N, C-alpha and C positions, 0 to 999 in steps of 0.2 A: 504494500500500500504506500502511496505517496500523496503529497499535498501539492497542489498547483495553486498559485496565487496570481492575480492579475489586477492591474489598476481598474478601479471602477470607471473613471473617466479616461477613455482613450482618446488620443488626438486623431484627427483625420489623416489618412483614409482608413486607419485601423478601426475606428468607431463604426463607420458605415459597414465595413466588412464584417465586424462582429454582429451587428444588427441583422445583416442579411443571412449570415450563417446560422444565427439563433432562430430566425424565422423559418429558414429552410429545415433545420432540425425539428422544429415544432411540427412541421408538416411531413416528417419522415423522409427528408431528402428530396422533396418533389419540386424543387425550384428549376429543374432542368439543367442545372450546372453543378450538381453534387457529384463527387466530393471536391471539385475544384474550388468552389466558393469557400469551403472550410479550410482548404489548404492555403488559399489566399489570406484569409483571416489569420490563420496560425502564423504565417510568415510575417504579416504586418504587425501583429501584436507581440511577437517574441521579445522585443526590446522592453516590453512593459509587463513582463512576467517573471516569476521567481518560483522555484520548486525545491522541495525538501523531501527526503525519504522519511520513513517513520522514525528512525533513530535521530535524524537531524531535527525533526519537529519536536520530539520529546526533549532533546537537549535544550532547544530554545524555549520551549514551554516551561521547563523546569526552572531555568534562569529567570524567566519572566515572573514566575510564581515567587521565587526567592526575593526578587526586587519589588514585589507588590504591584506589578504591572497588569496582572490578571486578577479575576475574582471568580469564586465558585458560584454557580447558579444553575438552576434547572431550566432548560429551554422550553419555551411554549411550543405546542405542536404546530406543524405546518397545516395549511388548509386541506380538508378532505378533497379528494378528486371528485368533482361534480359531474363528470361526463359518463355517459353510458357506454361509449365505445370510442375507438379512434376516429371513426367517421363523425361521431357527434363532436369531438374535439376539432376536427378539421373543418367542419361545416359551420361553426358558430364563432366567428372572429370576436364578437363582442364579449361573449362568455370566456373565451380563451384569453383575451386581454385582461379581463377582470381577475381571472384565476392567476395569471402571471404576475399581476400587480400585488395580489394577496400573498403569493409565494415570495415575492421580493421583499415585502414588508416583514414577513416572518423571518426571512434570512438576515434582515438587518436588526432584529430585535436586540434590546438591551434590558437590563434590570434597573428599574427606577431606584435612585439613591446609591447606586454602585458606581465606582470610578475605575476606569481602565477597560480592559477587554475581557468579556466573559470567556472563561476558559473553554467552555463547550464549543466555541467557534474554532478552537485550535486542536480539538481532539478527534474530529472527524473531517472528512473531505467534503463536507457541506451538502448542499450549497449554503454558504454563509457570506455575509457582507460585513466587513469590519470598517466602520466609518471613520472619518477624519477626527471627530471628537474623541472617540475611543482611543485612537492611536495617539493623539496629542496628550490625553490624560496619562496613558501608559508611559510615554516618553518623559513627561514631567516627573512621574513617580520614579522612573529609572534615574533621571538626573538628580533626584533627591537621595539616592542610595549613597552609601559611603564612598568617598573618592577612591579609597584603597581597593574596594571591591570592584568598582568600575575599571580601574587601572588593570587589575588582575584579569578580569573577564575580557577586556578589550585586547588581550594578547591572542585571543582565539579568533581565527579567520572566519569561522562559521558564524560566531556571535556578532562580529563586526559586520558581516554581510547582512545578517538579519536586521541589525539596527539601521544600517544604511537603507534597507528595503522599507522599514517602517517610516523612516524620515522622508524618504522619497514619496511614499504613497499619501502622506498627509496632504500634499498639494494636488492630489489627483483623485479626490473623492473617496479615498481609502482603497481597500482591496477586497477582491472576492476570494473565497476559499472553495476549491473544488477538488 
């Protein structure tokens, strides 16, 4: 198992390519250009992605927990599938858009009164959205950690890469986890 991360806000033309690929995937590759549209999106979005294997994510998650950057919470459920069949899904754009919006809202959930990133967003490959505010809070908490701890941890290349990713995504709407 691995973790794939991507900027929420992609620049053009990657944003358009992602929207097209997602719409095509929603319709089971029926755009007439599948899989080329997905390959184009993958190529254009590659510079805005980050990946970790299960061990790397555990390492980063553990350090984040020690620095107080994450919090424990129970995720709220995602919306139930309201469609009777794939044909029902394909033939009702309005309901499909409403379902996708509800799923995106569930993916972006946080826990009121908590600060940082809910750890459940980093324990599965989603779909989750980690927003700018969550990232900013986590980085503030990290910066408040003892200087000696940060100095020791920042000798590790993986940890520094993860911190760089977090800092980068603050300015791009956060990141998705898949």
